Phi, psi and omega in degrees: 000325177298315182286330182230077187301337180279348178297132177263132182244126177242128180249127180256128182240132184262338179203180185266011183247144171073280186301331181301323180299312180290328176301314181290324180299322183250022185303328181295341180262358184259126181273328181210143177248131175252121179254141182282340180205173182295328179300315179293318178302309182297325178297312180299317180295319179295337179266011173105000179286144179289137181303325183282000176250017177230123178239130176272123175229109182271151177290165177224173176227156177283103185288347172283321178288317181264077181215144176295341180273351179291138181302319180299318179295311182299317179297316180294323179296326178290336182256025180312135181286337184226138179277329180294162176305131186233126174265149179232148172238123182233104181168183180288135178271083185220164187307315184291339180274344177051052179297338178298331177292326177296318179293323176298320176299317179301323179292340183264340184244085188288346181268001184244162172255158183223127180243134179241118175247116180153173181208164179159189185297339179270004181306310180296320180299316181293316178300317178296318181294322177298315178294315181302319180280350180069037184240020183294345176281346182235345182241114193241123174270124186246001181072189180291152177234140172263001183234068180299331178299314179295321178298312181296327178292341182261012177231164179256340178203142176264137178244127177241115188253014188300146170258343173227132184203153171262269172213096188295131177298324178302324177298313181295321178295317179295320177298319182297326178266011173064037176272144170296147182230132173248120187216153172288155182265075181226156177055225182272005181299314180301000000 
């Protein structure tokens, strides 16, 4: 921005942790801030940002694709891998998402199945914990998915265990297909 003063800089912030520090450090070079939810907007304003330089733009989902009436959803629902009540975790396996809490839940509900779709730095930790608890017959790591509609069609409830969050797209997708959601009250989830 120093070298090209006419350049417009827009900074998009997903949560109130980490990135906010660098945003404030370089705020004089930022023309507009895009916040994923009101919590991020209010945080920036409380740190001195002008209200007219913060715009909330929330993510969306294709409600035609993420619908119980969609052929892909119906076909996947017919091919469910487990008949028992099944909880699902759909997201990055990383510290802020707390996937280990999902595995702890699996250890407590022996009559249910648990599906994990995602990958990340906690993948080995989660795999080890599943083995350690002796629940590999009911708690299944499936890796990343390119078919979230199919994954959601194969579960009965989505669980979001995050301690830091903006507004998870998985939450919006689950809402669109009318799945029950159990989630922590952080970020834009409420």
